[in-house]
LOLUMDO-952835 format. One line per field, with one value per residue (C-alpha): residue number from 1; chain; x, y, z. Coordinates in pm, whole numbers. Each point is the difference from the previous one (the first is absolute). Layout:
BEGIN
n: [NUM ...]
chain: [A ...]
c1: [X ...]
c2: [Y ...]
c3: [Z ...]
***
This chain:
BEGIN
n: [1 2 3 4 5 6 7 8 9 10 11 12 13 14 15 16 17 18 19 20 21 22 23 24 25 26 27 28 29 30 31 32 33 34 35 36 37 38 39 40 41 42 43 44 45 46 47 48 49 50 51 52 53 54 55 56 57 58 59 60 61 62 63 64 65 66 67 68 69 70 71 72 73 74 75 76 77 78 79 80 81 82 83 84 85 86 87 88 89 90 91 92 93 94 95 96 97 98 99 100 101 102 103 104 105 106 107 108 109 110 111 112 113 114 115 116 117 118 119 120 121 122 123 124 125 126 127 128 129 130 131 132 133 134 135 136 137 138 139 140 141 142 143 144 145 146 147 148 149 150 151 152 153 154 155 156 157 158 159 160 161 162 163 164 165 166 167 168 169 170 171 172 173 174 175 176 177 178 179 180 181 182 183 184 185 186 187 188 189 190 191 192 193 194 195 196 197 198 199 200 201 202 203 204 205 206 207 208 209 210 211 212 213 214 215 216 217 218 219 220 221 222 223 224 225 226 227 228 229 230 231 232 233 234 235 236 237 238 239 240 241 242 243 244 245 246 247 248 249 250 251 252 253 254 255 256 257 258 259 260 261 262 263 264 265 266 267 268 269 270 271 272 273 274 275 276 277 278 279 280 281 282 283 284 285 286 287 288 289 290 291 292 293 294]
chain: [A A A A A A A A A A A A A A A A A A A A A A A A A A A A A A A A A A A A A A A A A A A A A A A A A A A A A A A A A A A A A A A A A A A A A A A A A A A A A A A A A A A A A A A A A A A A A A A A A A A A A A A A A A A A A A A A A A A A A A A A A A A A A A A A A A A A A A A A A A A A A A A A A A A A A A A A A A A A A A A A A A A A A A A A A A A A A A A A A A A A A A A A A A A A A A A A A A A A A A A A A A A A A A A A A A A A A A A A A A A A A A A A A A A A A A A A A A A A A A A A A A A A A A A A A A A A A A A A A A A A A A A A A A A A A A A A A A A A A A A A A A A A A A A A A A A A A A]
c1: [8560 228 367 123 383 126 -19 221 -130 282 -111 269 -111 105 -243 -316 -224 -293 8 172 -300 -190 220 64 -380 -24 287 -50 -420 97 -195 331 166 339 172 327 -2 346 -42 344 32 202 68 -338 -45 -367 -202 46 178 -187 -334 148 100 -349 -76 262 -22 -355 78 334 71 115 317 165 320 165 303 145 -147 201 -299 -283 280 156 -315 -139 314 -25 -325 92 282 -200 -304 -71 -331 36 -164 84 -205 99 -234 -8 -69 -298 -174 -252 -93 -350 -13 3 283 225 -247 -36 349 86 -264 181 362 -139 -143 279 321 45 331 -135 -400 -176 -285 -233 43 -320 163 -238 182 221 -125 173 -134 -256 3 -290 164 255 286 392 220 315 113 167 -248 -230 138 -9 -265 -266 148 29 350 133 -237 24 285 -165 112 -326 -146 129 87 345 142 222 223 -12 177 247 105 -12 159 -230 56 -128 275 51 124 -289 -287 -333 44 137 -342 116 346 -184 -301 90 314 -224 -297 285 172 -312 -55 -375 -203 -362 -284 -234 -345 -188 320 -40 247 -130 261 -49 182 245 343 164 317 138 134 98 -105 -40 295 222 -139 125 331 25 -79 333 237 274 -201 -331 174 172 -336 -157 286 -16 -379 53 265 -196 -296 246 150 -336 -183 -228 54 -234 -318 82 -38 -336 -214 -358 -247 -248 -421 -101 145 -269 159 -151 206 -30 176 95 242 -110 -118 -142 41 -161 182 -205 173 -81 -74 100 -60 248 -64 233 -39 288 168 37 -169 -244 -166 -16 -347 4 -251 -120 -120 -154]
c2: [11292 202 -38 241 -52 114 -217 30 -66 -27 -5 -40 187 -25 186 -66 280 -255 -78 184 191 -255 -195 375 60 -282 58 348 -113 -271 19 -67 306 2 -104 109 -61 -5 21 -135 111 -220 230 64 149 10 259 -206 249 272 -139 -155 416 94 -275 100 387 -91 -245 29 -415 -68 33 -43 -134 32 -257 -115 -273 -329 -205 -87 -174 339 170 -192 8 402 7 -201 187 272 -124 118 -255 -264 -204 13 -111 -28 91 13 253 -119 -180 94 -31 10 306 -204 -218 228 3 -385 -40 225 -117 -372 157 160 -368 -247 254 -279 78 -73 49 -180 169 -129 44 63 -177 -240 -195 -117 -150 234 -149 136 30 -99 175 152 -264 35 -236 -63 -366 25 -263 182 398 -171 -197 188 323 -215 143 -253 42 405 210 364 223 223 -296 131 247 -47 168 279 -177 -365 102 265 -311 -254 239 -145 206 -42 -132 289 -225 -184 134 -135 -302 213 -38 -355 21 273 -124 -372 63 245 -294 -231 263 163 -138 62 22 155 -72 245 -18 225 223 4 76 40 -121 189 -217 239 -127 341 -172 334 48 -344 -222 -372 -26 248 -195 -328 91 188 -321 -183 280 -75 210 -154 -393 131 103 -325 -201 220 -67 -380 1 196 -250 -309 171 82 -378 217 -170 -302 183 303 -245 -154 -6 170 -283 -116 56 -343 -266 -141 -420 -209 -321 -283 -319 170 275 316 117 347 215 319 218 297 325 355 157 -318 -339 -203 -304 -287 -315 -284 229 296 380 12 321 246 227 287 65 333 -12 228]
c3: [12562 301 -248 -170 -59 -340 -296 -301 -349 -229 -375 -288 -323 -348 -294 239 -136 -137 421 248 -14 150 227 189 18 231 216 71 80 250 271 180 -8 140 -332 -95 -383 -199 -393 -135 -369 -192 -279 -133 -396 4 213 343 234 -127 162 281 51 -6 283 187 -15 229 187 206 89 -363 -45 -374 -79 -334 -84 -385 -161 215 38 273 222 87 -14 263 197 -29 140 270 96 63 138 376 82 259 -294 -365 -296 -374 -206 -386 -216 -188 288 244 384 144 210 294 -80 252 273 25 -47 275 246 -111 85 336 154 -129 -25 -261 -196 -368 -70 -309 -165 -236 -395 -220 -344 -105 -255 346 268 291 311 217 372 182 378 66 71 144 -161 170 -138 -348 -185 100 -49 -384 -99 171 -175 -282 -21 -218 -267 10 47 -77 270 30 199 287 243 176 315 -76 288 -99 -317 159 199 -280 -252 -228 -350 -387 -241 -179 -283 -15 -244 45 203 243 284 8 139 252 123 30 247 185 56 139 207 178 343 -35 -309 42 -213 -78 -150 -176 -102 -403 -191 -393 -260 -318 -305 -211 -156 92 182 116 -344 -90 -294 20 -170 173 374 -187 -84 354 163 -203 161 276 228 -38 16 326 123 -47 151 282 13 -32 283 236 -24 15 351 138 -65 -273 -327 -31 195 -253 -282 141 -307 35 173 -244 180 -140 -210 -282 -145 -262 80 -271 149 270 -221 -30 -292 44 283 78 283 103 173 143 -317 -245 -150 -143 -236 -97 -160 -1 227 -248 98 -322 123 259 73 220 221 159 347 233]
***
């Protein structure tokens, strides 16, 4: 492939000593080499920074920025401000990407010039979409439903063109903890002129509960703070102004619905989704069974 533009990988980090080495190993050994790896340490209290320093000593592409613990949104904004790449990827510290991830993404970026590139996700308990072929989406409905942005919020699914982020002024809401991706990724999808679906670029999710230093109780408390409530109000207003409220609220569509009817009344129903089956009796959801598909 011919593309050789710089891609910035922003990794916000908090107490990640169990995970950060694997994350970095899968970044520094990418088949695509022109990366800028920006680690934003959000006030870690463990050995995370020491591990990163060892990697940085041997790889000049790694830059470490340290700040007082301020939460994931502030860390992500810090990394975004420091990025010099043509595209930016936001990467959780406890996940990892396939070794050809950025090669595939860079090739797709070269072919499409899309504002946003959407890759695939390996997380079996959720049915993130897989793509049959490289496709460019420009219509709002296609951008949302074909990426499943109506269902999934994570920013790590995407690469964002830096000029697009600069033009729109998109930033993470500093007062939001835990749900910060919601207020960034969905407006980004709405504002993008084009979103490319990229088959074969796989991001692997490792389920942990580090939350950049915020416990579940603290996250619930943070969601009730005035700043977080104001962020939610701005989000709702944005979606309404852009005519995106309904499409972003579209529920997941089932693959198949099977009903048992008696006297033209539905007695029981089995609703089959990509990764689960829901069972209903007299309209009440009585059970859900998870499926794992290849």
